[in-house]
N, C-alpha and C positions, 0 to 999 in steps of 0.2 A: 530615416537616413537612407540615401541611395548607396548601393553597393555594386562594384564592378569586379568581375573575375578575370584574371589573366592566366591562361594556360601556357606554361613556359617549360624550358629545359630546367634541370636542377638549378636552384637559385645560386648555389655556390659556384656554378660555372659561368655566371654572367659577369661581364666586365663592368665593374662599378663606375668606371670613368666614362665609358662611351656606349653603354648598352641603351638602345632606343626604347626598349620596354620599360626599363627603370625610369627613364625620362618621363614617359607617359604616366607611370604610377605616381611620380612626384607631383605632376601637374594635377592629377586627380585628388591627391591628399590636400594640395593647396586649396582646392575648391570644396573641401570637407566631404568628398566622396570616399566612402569606405572601400579600401582596396584589399582584395584577397588574391591568392595565387594557388595554383595546384600544378601537378605534372600530368602528363598525358594518360597515365594509368590510374588516376585517382578519381575517375568518374564511374558511377555505378548505376545500374537499373534495378529497382526493387518493385516488382509487381506493377510495372508500367511507369514508375516514378523515377525521374532522373535526379540523382544526388551527387554531391561533390565533397570529397575530403580536402578541405582548403585551409589555408593559413592566412590570418589577417595581418597585413603590414601595419606596424605601429609607427615607423619612422625610418629616416635615413641619416643617422648621425655618423658615428665612426664606422658602424656596421649596419647591415640591413637588419632592422629589428622587427621580429614577427612573433605571433602567438603560436601555441601548439596547434596541431591539426584538429579540426572539428568537422563533423558531418553537417552539411547544409543542403537543403532542397535547392534545386537549380532555380526555382522561382524566387529565391532570396535575392538573386542578382538581376539588375536591370539590363546590364550588358555583359557579354562574355567576349573577350578578345582572345583569338587563337594566335599565340605568339611562339609556338613550337617550331624550331628550325627543321628543315628537311634533313635526311631524305624522307620522301613520302613513301612509307612502307606500310605493312599490314597494320601496325599499331596506329599510324596516322589515319589510315583508311577507317579503322574501327572507331576512332575518335569522331570522325565526321558523321558516322551513322548514329552514334549516341547523341551528338549535338543536334541532329535533325529533330529530336524530341524537344529540345529547348526552343528551337526555332518555331515549332508548332505551338508551343505554349505562349508565344508572343514575346519571348526574350530575344533581344537583338544580339545575334552572333556575328562577330566581325573577324573574318569574312564569313559570308553565308556558307555553311558546311557542305551543302549539296554542290554549290558552285566551286568550292575548293576541290571537291572530289572529281568534278567533271572538267577541271581546268589544269592541264599540265603547264608548268611555267615556261617551258620551251616550246612545246608543240602548239600551244595556243596562238603563237605568233603566226602560224600558217593561215589563220583567218584574215590576215592583213598582208597578202602577198605583194601589194603595191608599195609597201614601206619596209619590207624585210630584204636582207641581202639574198643573192642566189643560195638556195637551200635544198638539201635532200634529207629524207629520213628513211633509213634502210637498215637491214641486218646483213645485207649482201656486200661483201668486200669489193666485188667487181664494180658495183655501182659507185662506190667511193673512189676507186681508182680511176674510173671514167670521168667522174666529177673533177678529180684532181688534174687530169690531163687537160680539161677544158679551162680551169681557173688558175692552175699553176701553184697557187698557195691557198691553203684552206685550213679551217679550224674544225676539229672533231670534238664532239661533246656527248657525254652520257646524258640520258634523258632526265634522270631523277636526282641529280646531285646539286650541290650549291657551293658557293664560295670559290669557284674556279677549280674544284676538285675534278680530276680525271680529264681535263681539257688539254688537247694537244694541238700545236701548230705544225703543219706538215707542208713541205715543199716537194716538188716533183721527184727529185733524186734522193729523197730521204731513205736511207737503208733500213730504218726502223719501221717503215710503213707497214709491212706485213705483220710484224710482231704487235704493233699498236692495234691494228684492225682485229687480230685474233683476240686481243685482250678486251677491246671495247664491245665487239660483237659476240664474244664468247663463241668463237669459231662459227660465225654466221648464224647464230641463233637468237641474238639480242639486238633490238632496234637501237640505233644511235642517230645523232644528227651531225650533218656536215654542212658548213657554210663557207662561202667565199670570204677570204681574209679581207678586212676593211682597214686600209692604211690609216684612216682617221683615228684609230685606236691610240695613236701616239699623242693625240690631243685630249684623250680621256674617254672612258666608258661612263657615260652619264647615268646616274641613278636619279630618276625623277619621281617624287612622291605624289601620288594622286589620291585625293580624299573625296569620295562621292562624286567622282568625275572632275574635280577641280584640283589643279596642280599647285603645289607650293611654288612661290615665285623664284626659288633658287633650287638648283640641283647640286649634286656632288659629282664632279668629274674625277673619276679614279684613273690615274695616269700610271702606266706600267713603270716598274723600277728598271734598273740597268740589267738585272740578271734574269728577268722573266718577262715573257710577252703578255702574261695575264695581268689585268689591271686591278683585280680584286684586292681590297685592303688586306684580306687574310693571306694574300700571297705577296705582300710587300708593296702593293700599289700605294701611290700618294694621292690623298683626297684633296681636291681643290674646289671650293664652292664657287658656283658661277650662276649668273642670272639666266633664266630660260631665254632661248633665242626664238625667233619666229618659227624656225623649223621644228624646234622642240614642241612648241604650242600646237603646231599643225598636227604633229603625231598624236598628241594628247586628244585633240578634238576628233581625230579619226577613230579612236578607240573608246571614246567617252561613253557613247550609247551602249556599247558592248558591256562595259564595266557596270554601268548603272543598272541595266536590265537584269544582270546576274547578281546584284547586291555584292559586288566585289568593291567594297567601300574604302579599303585601305590597301593600296597597291603601290609597288615600286617598279616602274618600268625602266629597262635599260636601253640606252640609245647610244649608238656609235655613228658619228657623222649625221647622215640623214636617215639612218636605218634603225628600226626597232629590232632588238635582239632577244628580249625576254620580257615577260609580264609576271612579276613576282607577287604572289598572293598569300604566302604563308606567314612570313615574318620580316617584312621589309625593314631595312635599317638605314643608317647614315644620318639620322636626325641630329645627333649630338654634334657631329662634324659640321653640319650646315649651320646649326645655331652658333657654334663657337666662332665661325668665320664671318657670319653676316649679322649677328645679333637679331635675326628674325626668330620669333618665338614659335618654333615648329610645334611644340607640344600644345600650346594654347590654340593654334590654328586647327590642329587635328581634333582635340577634344571639343572645341567649339563646333566644328563642322559635323562631327559624329553625334 
C-alpha cells in the first residue's frame, strides 16, 4: 500500500467546503493511496531517524474521519506534502531542517524543504525583474517616501505574511503614511516591500497553479470587493476562474526552469496584468474554486503530474 503524508494546520481549522489540501486527500483516497496527516510539531528525530506522529484518514462523509495518532517512521511514506500555511517562522524553519532528512532518504517532499527555506514568496520575484512591477525592498522609511514620490500610488507589503495580511495601499498625500511605515518597518529596523500600484488589479489578481513547471490551463482571478483594494479571497475578493492568456503562459515559461531546478513542484504564482507579484511555495490554494467553475479536475492533474 502506498502512503502519503500531509503536514497541515489543525484539521479542525480547515474549511471542508473549499480547502485545497482536503481536495488532494480525497483524490488520493480515490486511488487507494493511504492518506495520513500531522501538524508541524509532530515530527521527531530519534538517533538520526525521522519519525512522525500521524493520523490516518478513513473517509470524508459527514465529518473528516480519522484514526488515533500513531508513530510512523518517515520511510513509511512515499511522498510528504508540506501544506502548512505561513507565516514562515522558527517552527516552519525547523520543519524544513527535519524534512531535509526525509529528502536524503529518497522520500519525495513537496515542495523540497531546502528550497522552501531558501525561497521567500515575495523576495523570490526579484530574480525576474523584467516581469515584476517597480519594486523596492527596504527597512528605511525615506526610501519608501522617495519611491512614493516617483510612482504616486504604491502598495506596501510585509515580507512573511499571507492572505493579504498587513498590506497597505498608499497615495502621496496619505496622512497615515508615517504611522504605517513605523508599523511595517518597526521604526526602520524591519525589511518590507513596496511596489508600484498596478491598476489591472481591478481585473483580478490571478492565482496560477504550476505543477513541475506545467500550469493548470485555468487560473483563479481574485477580484477586489467594493470595500477593500485587496483581492485575496480571505479579504472579501471574488474568485473568477479564467483560461490562461498568452501573457500568463509567457510568465510561467520564464520562471519554469527556476522552479524545476529547485524542485518547487507545487507552486501558486500571482499575476496582475503582465506582472508577476509572488511565487507561493508553502500551501498554494484556489483548486476547489477552479474545479467548481470549470469542471477541470485539478486534483487529478496534480496527483498525476506529481
